[in-house]
N, C-alpha and C positions, 0 to 999 in steps of 0.2 A: 737298220735302217735310216734313211736320210730324203728330206725333200729337197732334192736339187734348186736352186737358185733357178726362180722362172726364165731370165734373161739367158741361163746355160740350155735350155730345153731342143732348142733347135740344133745345137751343133753336140748334142750327146750322142756316142755312137750307141747303136743299135742295143745292145746287152743291158747298156745302163738306160735307156729310153723306155723299153721295154720291162725292165726292172722298176722303173718307177713306176710304171701303170699295174704292176703287181702291189707293191708297196702302197701305193696312194690308194687301190682296190682294198686291200687289206685294211687299213687306216678307217676309210668309209664303213665296213663291215665288225667284224668282230672284235678289230683292234682299236678302237672308238675307246681313249678314256684309259687304255693301258698305258703304264708311264714307260717310256723310251728315252732317254737321257738325250738324245737330238731332234725328237720330235715332238716332246712335251709342248712345245709350244701351241701346234695345233688345238689345244685341248681347252685355251683361253679364249676359244672364237668361236663361233657359231659353226656346226657341220657344215653348214653352206659354203664356208669359206672353203673349206677342202675338196666340196665339189666344185668351186670354181677352179681351183687349182688343178684338180683332174680333167677338167675340159681344158685346160692349155695341154698337159701333157696329151690327150686323146686326140686334140684338134693336131699335134706333131705327127703324133702314129699314122694318123688320116693323111696327112699329107705327104710319110712315106710310103704310103699302100698298105698300111695296117688295116684289119678291121676288128677293133676293139667290139666289145659286146653291147649291143645299144642299149641294153639294162641301164648300162653305166652311165648314160645322157640323161635321166632322170635323176633331178636332186634326191629324192627320197629314197632312192635304191641302197641297198645296204651291202647289195650279195645273196646268194642263193639259201645261208645257212642264218640270215639276220632277217626282222619284221623290216619292213619299213616305216621310214617314219612316218609317224600319223601326222602331223605337221611340223613344217620345216619351213620357215619363213624365209625369203629371199633378204638378202643384205647386199649394200652396196658394193661392186665392184672399185678395190683400189689398187693401186699400180705402186709397189709389189702388190699381191693377194696378202702377203703377213708382211707387216712391219718389220720384224725381225730378217727379213732377205735384204738386208741394206748390202754397204760396201763391204762390210766386214766380211757377212755371210758370203757373199760372193768370192771374196776371196780365200776363203776356209775351205768354199766348195771345189775352187779352182785349185787349189793344194792337195786337197783330197784327190781330184782325178790326177792330177801330177805322179801321186804316189803310188797309183798302180797303172803308170806308162800313159797317161793319156793327158794331151796336152792340148787345151783350147785357145 
């Protein structure tokens, strides 16, 4: 599981973009708080930040003609098998959304994609 650097979202091949949607949705749902070395940093922030990131992913999906479930556009939505957040206060949008998504992380993402034969 990995959150691709947000600068790469508009360049990701179909498989990686749709996979990113699934992984982000899973993190927003039952995966929230479950340790995973690559994405542990997201749990240091409000779940609203993950929602902001997911909006970027879904925006790219929509730009490519995909139709993600509109329920995911609601910040408190956590999937079919999780109760919605009772209260989820908005937080300011930052760029990047996660400070961990720095140049070093971008390079790691590019290397990871290259190892799969995807050169961006």
